[in-house]
N, C-alpha and C positions, 0 to 999 in steps of 0.2 A: 454542382458545386461552383461557387464563384470565387475566383482567385482575387485576393486583395493586394494592392501595391502599397508601398510606403505611405503612411498617412491614413490608411483605412479606406481609401476610395476604390471601390470595385471596378476596375477598368473603365473609368469614366473619362471619355475623351475631352470633356469640358473642364475637368479638374485643373485648376491653376490658370485657366484663361479668364481674362477680364472681359466684360461685355464690350468694352471699347475694342479689344483685339478681334472679337468675333464680328462686330459690325464693320470694322475696317476691312477685314478679310473678305466679307461678303460684298462690300462695295467695290473692292478691287477686282473680285472675280466676276461679278454680274453687272457692275456699274449701277448707278443709282436708279436708272430707268428700269433695268432688269430686276433690281431688288424691289422696286415699287410694283412691278407686274406680278411678282411672286408673292409679295406680302403687301396688299394695297392699303397702306396707312399713310396719312399725310406727311409724317416725318420723312418718308422715303420718296414721296411724289411731289411735294411742294417745297421748293427751296431747301433741298435736303443737305444735311451736314451730320457729321459724327456727333457733335455736341447736342443738336436738337433731337437726334435719334436716341441718344443715351438718356436724355431727360425724360422723353416719352416712355421708353422701354422700362426704365426703373420704376415708373409709376403704374405700368400696365402689364400685369403678369401674363395674360393670355397672348399679348403681342411678343413678349420676351420668349415665351415657349415656342412660338412660331419661328422666331429668329434662331433660337438654339437648334430647332429641328432642321431648318434649312441649312445651317452650318454643318450639322452632322451629315446631311444628304450630300452637301458639297464635298466633304471629306471622302465619303464613299465613292462618289463619282471620280474624284481625283485619283484614288487608289485603283479604281477599275481602269482608268486611262493609262496609268503607269504600268499596270500589269500587261497591257497589250504590247 
């Protein structure tokens, strides 16, 4: 059984977050170099910026999925570190 929250989103940690918020958080946590190592796309490795990343990710569903997955991984890692 899946519990739903207000708005009908079943415990979706990405609900309400913009792509800009996700990219900014990843860049702050890993740095652009670290982000480019984890997801090797040019928008993260060559003259990276939030604006260029958003433009690319909005047109490239597979890359957006990787970014969202990395964001969820980052959240899990942060929770694990806080639990210690």
